[in-house]
C-alpha positions in Angstrom: -16.6 158.0 -36.9 -16.3 156.7 -33.3 -15.3 153.3 -32.2 -18.9 152.1 -31.5 -19.6 148.4 -31.5 -21.5 148.6 -34.9 -18.5 150.2 -36.6 -16.1 147.7 -35.1 -18.3 144.8 -36.1 -18.5 146.2 -39.6 -14.7 146.8 -39.8 -14.0 143.2 -38.7 -16.5 141.8 -41.2 -14.9 143.7 -44.0 -11.4 142.6 -43.1 -12.5 139.0 -42.7 -14.1 139.1 -46.1 -11.0 140.6 -47.8 -8.8 138.0 -46.1 -11.2 135.2 -47.3 -10.9 136.6 -50.8 -7.0 136.5 -50.6 -7.1 132.9 -49.3 -9.5 132.0 -52.2 -7.1 133.2 -54.8 -4.2 131.5 -53.0 -6.1 128.3 -53.0 -6.9 128.6 -56.7 -3.2 128.9 -57.5 -2.3 126.0 -55.1 -5.3 123.6 -55.3 -3.3 120.8 -53.7 -2.9 122.9 -50.5 -6.1 122.2 -48.6 -5.4 124.8 -45.8 -6.2 127.6 -48.2 -9.7 126.3 -48.6 -10.1 125.9 -44.9 -8.8 129.4 -44.2 -11.1 130.8 -46.9 -14.2 129.1 -45.6 -13.4 129.9 -42.0 -13.0 133.6 -42.6 -16.1 133.7 -44.7 -18.2 132.1 -42.0 -16.8 134.5 -39.4 -17.6 137.5 -41.6 -21.2 136.2 -42.0 -21.5 135.7 -38.2 -20.5 139.3 -37.5 -23.1 140.5 -40.0 -25.7 138.7 -38.0 -24.4 140.3 -34.8 -24.8 143.7 -36.5 -28.4 143.0 -37.6 -29.9 140.6 -35.0 -33.4 141.5 -36.0 -33.0 139.7 -39.3 -33.3 136.4 -37.3 -36.1 135.0 -35.2 -35.5 135.7 -31.6 -34.9 132.0 -30.8 -32.1 131.9 -33.4 -30.5 135.4 -32.7 -28.0 133.8 -30.4 -27.6 130.4 -31.8 -26.9 131.2 -35.5 -24.1 133.8 -35.2 -22.4 131.9 -32.4 -22.7 128.7 -34.3 -21.1 130.4 -37.3 -18.3 131.8 -35.1 -17.5 128.3 -33.8 -17.6 126.8 -37.2 -15.3 129.5 -38.6 -12.7 129.0 -35.8 -13.0 125.3 -36.2 -12.0 125.6 -39.8 -9.2 127.9 -38.9 -7.9 125.3 -36.4 -8.3 122.8 -39.2 -6.2 125.0 -41.6 -3.5 125.2 -39.0 -3.3 121.4 -38.7 -3.4 121.0 -42.5 -0.6 123.5 -42.8 1.4 121.2 -40.5 0.5 118.1 -42.4 -1.6 116.6 -39.6 -4.9 114.8 -39.9 -7.9 117.0 -39.4 -11.0 114.8 -39.4 -14.3 116.5 -39.9 -15.7 115.3 -36.6 -13.0 117.3 -34.8 -13.5 120.4 -36.9 -17.3 120.5 -36.3 -17.3 119.1 -32.7 -17.4 122.5 -30.9 -20.2 123.7 -33.1 -22.2 120.6 -32.6 -21.6 120.7 -28.8 -22.8 124.2 -28.6 -26.0 123.4 -30.6 -26.7 120.4 -28.3 -26.2 122.5 -25.2 -28.5 125.2 -26.5 -31.2 122.6 -26.8 -31.2 122.2 -23.0 -33.8 124.6 -21.5 -31.7 125.8 -18.5 -28.9 126.7 -20.9 -31.0 128.3 -23.6 -32.7 130.5 -21.0 -29.6 131.9 -19.5 -27.7 134.7 -21.3 -24.7 134.2 -19.0 -24.5 130.5 -19.6 -24.5 130.7 -23.4 -22.1 133.6 -23.3 -19.6 131.7 -21.1 -19.9 128.4 -23.1 -19.3 130.1 -26.4 -16.3 132.0 -25.2 -14.8 128.9 -23.5 -15.1 127.1 -26.9 -13.7 130.0 -28.8 -10.8 130.5 -26.4 -10.0 126.8 -26.8 -10.1 126.9 -30.6 -8.0 130.0 -30.9 -5.5 128.6 -28.3 -5.4 125.3 -30.2 -4.6 127.1 -33.5 -1.8 128.9 -31.7 -0.4 125.6 -30.4 -0.5 124.0 -33.9 1.8 126.7 -35.2 4.0 126.8 -32.1 4.6 123.0 -32.0 6.4 123.0 -35.4 8.8 125.9 -34.7 11.7 123.7 -35.6 10.7 124.3 -39.2 12.2 127.8 -38.7 9.6 129.9 -40.6 9.7 133.3 -38.8 6.0 134.2 -39.6 5.0 131.2 -37.4 5.6 133.4 -34.3 3.4 136.1 -35.7 0.6 133.6 -36.1 1.2 132.2 -32.6 1.0 135.7 -31.1 -2.1 136.6 -33.1 -4.1 133.6 -32.0 -2.8 133.6 -28.5 -3.9 137.2 -28.1 -7.4 136.4 -29.3 -7.6 133.4 -27.1 -6.8 135.6 -24.1 -9.4 138.0 -25.1 -12.0 135.2 -25.3 -10.8 133.9 -21.9 -11.4 137.4 -20.4 -14.9 137.3 -21.7 -15.4 133.9 -20.0 -14.4 135.5 -16.7 -16.8 138.3 -17.3 -19.6 135.8 -18.0 -18.9 133.7 -14.9 -18.6 136.7 -12.5 -21.1 139.3 -13.7 -23.2 137.3 -16.2 -26.2 137.3 -13.9 -26.5 141.0 -14.5 -26.8 140.7 -18.3 -30.0 142.0 -19.7 -29.1 140.9 -23.3 -26.9 138.1 -24.7 -24.2 140.5 -25.9 -23.8 143.5 -23.5 -22.7 146.6 -25.4 -20.0 147.5 -22.9 -16.3 148.4 -22.7 -15.4 144.7 -22.7 -17.1 144.2 -26.1 -15.4 147.3 -27.5 -12.0 146.1 -26.3 -12.6 142.6 -27.7 -13.6 143.9 -31.1 -10.4 146.0 -31.2 -8.4 142.9 -30.4 -10.2 141.1 -33.1 -9.6 143.9 -35.6 -5.8 143.6 -34.8 -5.9 139.8 -35.0 -7.7 139.4 -38.3 -5.3 141.3 -40.7 -2.3 140.1 -38.7 -3.3 136.4 -38.8 -4.1 136.7 -42.5 -0.9 138.5 -43.4 1.2 136.0 -41.4 -0.7 133.1 -43.0 0.2 134.3 -46.4 3.7 135.1 -45.3 4.4 131.7 -43.7 3.2 129.9 -46.9 5.6 132.0 -48.9 8.4 131.3 -46.5 7.8 127.5 -46.8 7.7 127.7 -50.6 11.0 129.6 -50.6 12.5 127.1 -48.2 11.4 124.2 -50.4 13.0 125.9 -53.4 16.2 126.4 -51.6 16.2 122.8 -50.4 15.5 121.5 -53.9 18.4 123.6 -55.3 20.8 122.2 -52.7 19.7 118.5 -52.6 19.6 115.6 -54.9 16.0 114.9 -55.8 16.3 111.1 -55.6 18.2 110.6 -52.4 17.5 113.9 -50.6 21.2 114.2 -49.8 23.2 117.3 -50.7 24.0 117.6 -54.3 27.6 118.2 -55.5 27.3 122.0 -55.7 25.9 122.4 -52.2 28.3 119.9 -50.8 31.3 121.8 -52.2 30.0 125.1 -50.9 29.5 123.7 -47.4 32.8 121.9 -47.2 34.7 125.0 -48.5 32.9 127.1 -45.8 33.9 124.6 -43.1 37.5 124.5 -44.2 37.8 128.3 -44.2 36.1 128.4 -40.8 38.1 125.6 -39.1 41.6 126.3 -40.4 44.1 123.6 -39.6 41.5 121.3 -38.0 41.7 117.7 -39.2 39.6 117.1 -42.3 38.7 113.8 -43.9 37.1 113.2 -47.3 35.5 109.8 -48.0 34.3 108.8 -51.5 32.0 105.7 -51.9 31.0 104.0 -55.0 28.4 101.2 -55.2 30.1 98.1 -56.6 28.8 96.7 -59.9 25.8 99.1 -59.9 25.4 98.6 -63.6 24.4 95.0 -63.0 21.6 96.1 -60.8 20.2 98.4 -63.5 20.6 95.8 -66.2 19.3 92.9 -64.2 16.4 94.5 -62.2 15.6 97.7 -64.0 16.3 101.4 -63.3 13.5 101.6 -60.7 15.3 99.0 -58.7 18.5 100.9 -59.2 16.8 104.0 -57.8 15.7 102.0 -54.8 19.2 100.9 -54.2 20.5 104.5 -54.4 17.9 105.7 -51.9 18.6 102.9 -49.5 22.3 103.2 -49.7 22.0 107.0 -49.1 20.0 106.4 -45.9 22.5 103.8 -44.6 25.5 106.1 -45.2 23.7 109.1 -43.7 22.8 107.1 -40.6 26.2 105.7 -39.8 28.5 108.5 -41.0 28.0 110.6 -37.8 26.0 113.6 -36.8 28.6 116.1 -37.9 29.3 114.5 -41.3 28.3 116.2 -44.5 26.9 113.5 -46.9 26.2 114.1 -50.6 25.5 112.2 -53.8 28.0 113.6 -56.2 27.6 111.3 -59.2 25.5 108.5 -60.5 26.3 105.9 -57.8 29.0 107.8 -56.0 28.7 109.4 -52.6 30.9 111.7 -50.6 31.3 112.2 -46.9 33.2 115.1 -45.3 34.3 114.9 -41.7 35.6 118.0 -40.0 37.5 118.0 -36.7 38.3 114.3 -37.2 41.6 112.5 -36.5 42.9 110.0 -39.1 41.9 107.2 -36.9 38.3 108.5 -36.6 38.2 108.9 -40.4 39.4 105.3 -40.9 36.7 104.1 -38.5 34.0 106.0 -40.2 35.0 104.6 -43.6 35.0 101.0 -42.4 31.7 101.6 -40.5 30.0 102.8 -43.7 31.3 99.9 -45.7 30.2 97.3 -43.2 26.8 98.9 -42.7 26.0 98.9 -46.4 27.2 95.3 -46.7 25.0 94.2 -43.8 21.9 96.0 -44.9 19.5 94.0 -47.1 18.0 96.4 -49.6 14.5 96.0 -51.0 14.4 96.9 -54.7 11.0 96.4 -56.1 10.1 92.7 -55.5 13.7 91.8 -54.8 16.0 91.9 -51.8 19.5 92.7 -52.7 22.8 92.7 -50.9 25.1 95.4 -52.2 28.6 96.5 -51.3 30.6 99.7 -51.7 34.2 100.5 -52.2 35.5 103.4 -50.1 38.5 105.7 -50.6 39.4 108.3 -48.0 41.9 111.0 -47.5 42.8 112.8 -44.3 44.8 116.0 -43.7 45.1 119.0 -41.4 46.6 121.5 -43.8 44.4 124.6 -44.3 46.2 125.4 -47.5 45.0 122.2 -49.2 41.8 122.9 -51.0 38.7 121.0 -51.6 39.6 119.9 -55.1 42.9 118.4 -53.9 41.0 116.5 -51.2 38.6 115.1 -53.7 41.4 114.1 -56.1 43.2 112.3 -53.3 40.1 110.5 -52.1 39.4 109.6 -55.8 42.8 108.0 -56.1 42.1 105.9 -52.9 38.7 104.9 -54.3 40.2 103.8 -57.6 42.7 101.6 -55.6 39.8 100.1 -53.7 38.1 99.1 -56.9 41.3 97.8 -58.4 42.1 95.7 -55.3 38.9 93.7 -55.3 36.0 96.1 -54.3 34.1 96.0 -51.0 37.1 97.4 -49.3 38.5 100.6 -47.8 41.7 102.3 -49.1 43.3 105.4 -47.8 45.6 108.3 -48.5 46.8 110.3 -45.5 49.4 112.9 -45.2 50.2 116.5 -46.1 51.0 118.1 -49.4 51.5 114.9 -51.5 49.0 115.0 -54.5 48.3 111.9 -56.5 46.4 111.8 -59.8 44.3 109.2 -61.5 43.7 109.0 -65.2 40.4 110.4 -66.3 37.9 107.9 -67.9 38.9 104.9 -65.8 36.0 102.5 -65.2 35.4 102.1 -61.5 32.1 100.2 -61.7 
């Protein structure tokens, strides 16, 4: 079977229908993810449009150009909408359908409706813009680090360039058209590009959704669900990796405990306590420093690891965190609370001293801060001297 235009139209229509079916099933499994529904509807409209191009005689002559082109524009409008929905951006209906409406309005103007070249150029300008806009939506969020994003960018950019080439054809040789859709080498090449684009964009769409789901699961496994800070297990893994990598570089461990946190829960309720924990986490994360690892390692206890820090820098960081929490009014439900934290810290530059030893030393310092009146910073600094605190001591 040769690569005639009818065969290429049919192949594209079949692939579009199959991808629409795949998106439909994905949407049924994830009904809260609106982009599946947009991708499904968009591909389905595109498949129907190609069927009309294959059998133009099934439409009245006056509609043989308007209907399939309108469906093409609607389909790509929905694909653009899906790209925005995937990125979490607003996608109002008026923007989705605007290119289709604009095309229909222009077709109602007699000079436009009577010119094959004009309609051909307008449609391809709008399609090139929509495909390019979809490529841009995926490109602009590349910091999310989902590899399939680049495949989608390439697929949509390639199709946008193909539409742009057809715009140039319409502008320069459109006056010689004896039909709306000239069956020439340009059409064959464009349909081949589309046949590459459709399965590629569909496969990468499914792949990028899988990558995002996997990334969310990894994030959930490593982070505390309430504060979004690292959980204890992930914190210990990352600190251990840092210590192995950095050798004898100065290391500091800060442990923070919210003072009299039980009173917040008892006096205002556990929802207020959760608000306090979230707010405290944000303050600590904001002021600890860009290179700090911050984690929630217990009920109201947080840990901060600083690598490559001097003892003086560690002391400054501990005091900065304490004063920042004290100065930040925290909204908990209907109440505004002022809370304080006690901070214990330990600094060393001995690569042989492990994570557990650092945590024990910082814990001793934190216990001292609690015993000495709370809302204060206490330290242990040195090499090799390990202090212990009795288990079960109340530090609230």
